[in-house]
C-alpha positions in Angstrom: 29.1 5.7 15.0 25.7 5.2 13.4 24.1 7.0 16.4 26.0 10.2 15.4 24.8 10.1 11.8 22.2 12.7 10.8 18.5 11.9 10.3 17.7 10.9 6.7 15.7 13.3 4.6 13.2 10.5 4.0 12.5 10.3 7.8 12.0 14.1 8.0 9.6 14.0 5.1 7.7 11.0 6.5 7.3 12.7 9.9 6.1 16.0 8.3 3.6 14.1 6.2 2.3 12.2 9.2 1.9 15.2 11.4 0.5 17.6 8.8 -1.8 15.1 7.2 -3.1 13.8 10.5 -4.0 17.4 11.7 -6.0 18.0 8.5 -7.7 14.6 8.8 -8.9 15.6 12.3 -10.1 18.9 11.1 -11.9 17.3 8.1 -13.6 14.7 10.4 -14.8 17.5 12.7 -16.2 19.5 9.8 -17.8 16.4 8.4 -19.6 15.5 11.6 -20.8 19.0 12.2 -22.5 19.2 8.8 -23.9 15.7 8.7 -27.4 16.7 9.8 -27.8 19.8 7.6 -30.4 19.8 4.8 -27.7 19.8 2.1 -25.9 16.9 3.6 -29.2 14.9 4.0 -30.0 15.5 0.3 -26.5 14.2 -0.7 -27.0 11.1 1.4 -30.4 10.4 -0.1 -28.9 10.8 -3.6 -26.1 8.5 -2.7 -28.5 5.8 -1.4 -30.5 6.0 -4.5 -27.6 5.0 -6.8 -25.7 1.7 -6.8 -23.8 0.2 -5.0 -25.4 2.0 -2.0 -28.9 1.3 -3.2 -28.6 -2.4 -2.4 -27.5 -1.9 1.3 -31.0 -1.1 2.6 -29.7 1.8 4.7 -31.7 5.0 5.5 -30.2 8.5 5.4 -30.1 8.5 9.2 -28.4 5.1 9.3 -25.8 6.2 6.7 -25.2 9.4 8.6 -24.6 7.4 11.8 -22.2 5.1 10.0 -20.3 8.1 8.6 -20.1 9.7 12.0 -18.6 6.5 13.6 -16.1 6.2 10.8 -15.2 9.9 11.2 -14.6 9.4 14.9 -12.4 6.3 14.2 -10.4 8.3 11.6 -10.1 11.4 13.8 -9.0 9.3 16.8 -6.4 7.4 14.8 -5.2 10.7 13.2 -4.9 12.4 16.5 -2.8 9.6 17.8 -0.7 9.6 14.6 0.0 13.3 14.9 1.4 12.8 18.4 3.4 9.8 17.4 4.7 11.7 14.4 6.8 13.9 16.6 8.5 10.7 18.0 9.5 9.9 14.4 12.1 12.6 14.6 13.5 11.0 17.8 13.9 7.5 16.1 11.3 5.8 18.3 10.8 2.3 17.1 7.7 1.8 19.3 6.1 4.9 17.6 6.8 3.5 14.2 5.2 0.2 15.2 2.1 2.0 16.6 1.8 4.1 13.5 1.9 1.0 11.4 -1.0 -0.5 13.4 -3.0 2.7 13.0 -2.6 2.8 9.2 -5.7 0.6 8.5 -7.8 2.7 10.8 -6.6 5.9 9.1 -7.6 4.5 5.7 -11.0 3.3 6.8 -11.8 6.4 8.8 -10.3 8.7 6.3 -12.7 7.5 3.5 -15.6 9.0 5.5 -14.1 12.4 5.9 -14.4 15.3 3.4 -10.7 15.4 3.0 -8.4 13.0 1.0 -5.2 13.2 3.0 -5.5 10.0 5.0 -3.6 8.1 2.2 -0.8 10.7 2.4 -0.4 9.9 6.1 -0.3 6.2 5.3 2.3 6.9 2.6 4.4 8.7 5.3 4.1 5.7 7.5 5.2 3.5 4.6 8.3 5.6 4.2 9.4 4.7 7.7 10.0 1.1 6.6 11.9 1.9 3.4 15.6 2.7 3.0 17.5 4.7 4.2 15.0 5.3 7.1 15.0 1.6 7.9 18.7 1.6 8.4 18.5 4.7 10.6 15.9 3.1 12.9 18.1 0.0 13.1 21.1 2.0 14.1 23.1 1.0 11.0 25.4 3.4 9.2 22.8 4.5 6.6 25.0 7.1 4.9 27.5 4.5 3.8 24.8 2.1 2.7 22.9 4.8 0.8 26.1 5.8 -1.1 26.8 2.2 -1.8 23.3 1.6 -3.3 23.6 4.8 -5.4 27.0 3.6 -6.7 25.5 0.3 -7.6 22.7 2.0 -9.5 25.2 4.2 -11.4 27.3 1.2 -12.1 24.3 -0.7 -13.5 23.4 2.2 -15.8 26.9 2.7 -17.1 27.6 0.8 -20.4 30.1 -2.2 -20.0 33.7 -1.2 -20.5 33.1 2.5 -19.6 35.7 4.0 -17.3 34.4 4.3 -13.7 36.7 7.1 -12.7 39.5 9.3 -14.2 42.9 7.7 -13.9 45.6 9.7 -12.1 49.1 9.7 -13.7 51.5 7.6 -11.6 48.7 5.8 -9.8 49.9 2.2 -9.3 46.3 0.9 -9.6 45.9 2.6 -13.0 49.1 0.9 -14.2 48.5 -2.6 -12.9 44.7 -2.7 -12.7 42.8 -4.9 -10.3 44.3 -8.1 -9.2 42.9 -11.4 -10.0 41.7 -11.8 -6.4 39.9 -8.5 -6.5 38.2 -9.5 -9.8 37.1 -12.8 -8.5 35.7 -11.3 -5.3 33.9 -8.7 -7.3 32.4 -11.3 -9.6 31.2 -13.3 -6.6 29.6 -10.3 -5.1 31.5 -10.4 -1.8 33.6 -7.4 -2.0 34.5 -4.7 -4.6 37.9 -3.9 -6.1 40.1 -1.4 -4.3 39.1 2.2 -4.8 35.4 1.4 -5.2 32.7 1.5 -2.4 31.7 -1.7 -0.9 28.3 -2.6 -2.3 25.7 -4.9 -0.7 24.6 -6.9 -3.7 21.5 -8.5 -2.2 19.9 -5.4 -0.7 16.1 -5.7 -1.3 14.9 -3.0 -3.8 12.6 -0.4 -2.4 9.9 -0.9 -5.1 9.7 -4.6 -4.1 9.2 -3.6 -0.4 6.7 -0.9 -1.3 4.7 -3.3 -3.6 4.5 -6.1 -0.9 3.5 -3.6 1.8 0.9 -2.1 -0.5 -0.5 -5.5 -1.2 -0.7 -6.4 2.5 -2.5 -3.2 3.4 -4.9 -3.2 0.5 -5.8 -6.9 0.9 -6.3 -6.5 4.6 -8.8 -3.7 3.9 -10.5 -5.8 1.3 -10.8 -8.7 3.7 -12.3 -6.3 6.3 -14.9 -5.1 3.7 -15.8 -8.7 2.8 -16.3 -9.6 6.5 -18.6 -6.6 6.9 -20.6 -7.5 3.8 -21.0 -11.1 4.9 -22.2 -9.9 8.3 -24.7 -7.5 6.8 -26.1 -9.8 4.0 -28.6 -11.9 6.1 -30.4 -8.8 7.3 -30.5 -7.3 3.8 -31.4 -10.6 1.9 -35.1 -9.9 1.6 -34.7 -6.3 0.2 -31.9 -7.5 -2.1 -34.1 -10.3 -3.5 -37.0 -8.0 -4.0 -34.7 -5.6 -5.9 -33.3 -8.4 -8.1 -36.9 -9.6 -8.8 -37.9 -6.1 -9.8 -34.9 -5.4 -12.0 -34.2 -8.9 -13.5 -37.5 -10.8 -13.5 -36.5 -13.0 -16.5 -33.3 -14.1 -14.7 -35.2 -15.0 -11.6 -37.6 -17.2 -13.7 -34.9 -18.7 -15.8 -32.7 -19.8 -12.9 -35.6 -20.4 -10.4 -34.0 -18.1 -7.9 -35.2 -17.9 -4.3 -34.0 -15.7 -1.5 -31.9 -18.5 0.0 -30.2 -19.4 -3.3 -29.4 -15.8 -4.0 -27.9 -15.4 -0.6 -25.9 -18.6 -0.9 -24.6 -17.5 -4.3 -23.5 -14.2 -2.9 -21.7 -16.0 -0.1 -19.9 -18.2 -2.6 -18.7 -15.1 -4.5 -17.6 -13.4 -1.3 -15.7 -16.4 -0.1 -14.0 -16.7 -3.5 -12.9 -13.1 -3.3 -11.6 -13.7 0.3 -9.6 -16.7 -0.8 -8.1 -14.7 -3.7 -7.2 -11.9 -1.3 -5.5 -14.3 1.1 -3.6 -15.9 -1.8 -2.3 -12.4 -2.7 -1.1 -11.8 0.8 0.7 -15.2 0.8 2.2 -14.5 -2.7 3.4 -11.1 -1.5 5.2 -12.7 1.4 6.9 -15.3 -0.8 7.9 -12.6 -3.3 9.3 -10.5 -0.4 11.7 -13.4 0.6 12.9 -13.9 -2.9 10.6 -16.3 -4.8 10.5 -15.0 -8.4 7.6 -17.2 -9.4 5.5 -15.6 -6.6 6.4 -12.2 -8.0 5.2 -13.1 -11.5 2.1 -14.7 -10.2 1.3 -11.6 -8.0 1.7 -9.4 -11.1 -0.7 -11.6 -13.1 -3.1 -11.6 -10.2 -3.0 -7.8 -9.8 -3.6 -7.2 -13.5 -6.3 -9.8 -13.7 -8.1 -8.2 -10.8 -7.6 -4.6 -12.1 -9.4 -5.2 -15.4 -12.9 -6.2 -14.1 -12.6 -3.6 -11.4 -12.0 -1.0 -14.1 -15.2 -2.0 -15.8 -17.2 -2.1 -12.5 -15.8 1.4 -11.6 -18.1 2.9 -14.3 -21.0 2.6 -11.9 -18.9 2.7 -8.7 -16.1 5.2 -9.0 -14.5 4.4 -5.6 -13.3 1.2 -7.1 -10.8 3.2 -9.1 -8.7 3.4 -5.9 -8.3 -0.4 -6.0 -7.5 -0.2 -9.7 -4.7 2.3 -8.9 -3.4 0.1 -6.1 -3.3 -3.0 -8.3 -1.7 -1.1 -11.2 1.0 0.5 -8.9 1.8 -2.9 -7.4 2.3 -4.5 -10.8 4.4 -1.6 -12.0 6.7 -1.7 -9.0 7.1 -5.5 -9.2 8.1 -5.2 -12.9 10.7 -2.5 -12.2 14.2 -3.3 -13.8 16.0 -3.2 -10.4 13.5 -5.7 -8.9 14.1 -8.1 -11.8 17.9 -7.8 -11.4 17.6 -8.5 -7.7 15.8 -11.8 -8.4 18.3 -12.7 -11.0 21.2 -12.4 -8.5 
């Protein structure tokens, strides 16, 4: 029975990453909050506010410290809950897996404010819970057999055509007669395999495809959250922003006859455009997940197109390198050979 099968090593690794990483995130958040009001921390905040992109937000050192404190509290609370739920991973609790998935965005947002960098590791552990063979284990399916079947399929795809699959045994009737016509027809159709070979599920969704779509959904959700925050903050910062643009680019202000309202409207148009592009990426990931190959190709083009300008912008804002890495990893996983073969079938 599937209930008697052992826990996959992937599930053990995921639970260990969630518990260990969450504990360190809590400790990092506590250490960050306790040192926020020291002289050294205040100097670092002042320096960060003097450089772009923080210089255009109009925040003070105390305001930034308060924002970091709130984010640390959010991250620490989510990490504490994740550490407790991580123990339930070992008991195959589906409700714990769902709760951990809902906590993942809070862990990412709150983890960015801590001094540590292990929040993404916790999120990666949560992602492992939705990949094979852990997904089969949670569903109560016989994951050992399915895992061996997938491994046999990968080995079969890597083996050159016509190569022997197994040594023949003298006197074996199958070696003398070979597969029957019915076996060959069923194998070609992808329903069953010839006698002596493990049954292979031909249309199992590849793990890189699942990981790429999940990464797209998580990253785009965070980007949409950031765009919403920026759109909410813009009206209160419009006057300071226009004064800075006038000071830094006076010729552009004169050439385009910019006013505070037109600048604000232009920034809203840009943000709305980014939001629509992000929503489109979420939809494309969903279509690619259900088997639409054109959506996969379009998503790859979208990821690479978005990574190039972000790579240039990251020269003045290094945190954007994280998004560049996410877009690059998504495109790489979607272009994996096993993903292409899955769409061809």
